[in-house]
C-alpha positions in Angstrom: 8.4 9.9 -11.1 6.4 7.0 -12.6 9.4 5.7 -14.3 11.3 5.5 -11.1 9.0 2.8 -9.6 9.3 -0.9 -10.4 5.8 -1.3 -11.7 4.8 2.3 -12.5 1.7 4.0 -11.6 -1.8 2.5 -11.9 -4.9 1.6 -10.1 -4.8 -0.4 -6.8 -6.2 -3.3 -8.9 -2.8 -3.8 -10.5 -1.3 -4.5 -7.0 -3.0 -7.9 -6.8 0.0 -9.7 -8.5 2.7 -7.7 -6.8 4.6 -9.5 -3.8 4.9 -7.8 -0.5 8.7 -7.4 -1.0 8.3 -5.7 -4.4 5.5 -3.4 -3.0 7.7 -2.4 -0.1 10.7 -1.8 -2.3 8.6 0.4 -4.6 7.2 2.3 -1.6 10.7 2.9 -0.3 11.7 4.3 -3.7 8.7 6.6 -3.8 9.3 7.8 -0.3 13.0 8.5 -0.9 12.2 10.4 -4.1 9.6 12.5 -2.3 11.9 13.3 0.5 14.6 14.4 -1.9 12.1 16.7 -3.5 13.3 15.9 -7.0 9.9 15.5 -8.5 7.5 18.0 -10.0 4.2 18.7 -8.0 2.1 16.6 -10.4 4.6 13.7 -10.2 4.6 14.1 -6.5 0.9 13.8 -6.2 0.9 10.8 -8.5 3.7 9.2 -6.4 1.8 10.0 -3.2 -1.3 8.3 -4.6 0.7 5.2 -5.7 2.5 5.1 -2.3 -0.8 5.2 -0.5 -2.1 2.3 -2.5 1.2 0.3 -2.0 1.0 1.0 1.9 -2.6 -0.3 1.9 -1.4 -3.4 -0.1 1.5 -4.1 2.3 -0.8 -3.8 5.3 -3.3 -6.2 3.8 -0.6 -8.7 3.0 0.9 -8.4 6.5 -2.7 -8.9 8.1 -3.2 -11.9 5.9 0.2 -13.4 7.0 -0.7 -12.7 10.6 -4.0 -14.4 10.3 -2.4 -17.5 8.7 0.1 -17.7 11.5 -2.6 -17.6 14.1 -4.3 -20.5 12.4 -1.3 -22.8 13.3 -2.2 -24.7 16.4 0.9 -25.2 18.5 0.7 -28.0 21.3 1.3 -26.9 24.9 4.7 -28.8 25.2 6.1 -26.6 22.3 6.5 -29.6 19.8 5.7 -29.0 16.2 2.0 -28.6 15.5 -0.1 -31.8 14.7 -2.4 -29.9 12.3 -2.8 -26.5 10.8 -6.2 -25.0 10.0 -6.4 -23.7 6.4 -6.6 -20.0 6.3 -10.0 -18.5 5.3 -10.4 -14.8 4.5 -14.0 -15.2 5.3 -13.5 -15.6 9.0 
């Protein structure tokens, strides 16, 4: 199963450099493979663990994007924003 994924299996730390789109694509591949049932039990467990890490990574990236969007200040009249506050993960 590990060879079926774009970046293979590994620790969640290796997800830092993977884009949301690549993580989602790999997660979709894992889900499809598990749904087909064409993997051994050990490979299915490994794939499930990787899928769980990918899901968490995608959720974190979406939350980060949501927070960035919320930082944009849109004037009441609907014109383009005058300024945007830089995103800070500490907030």
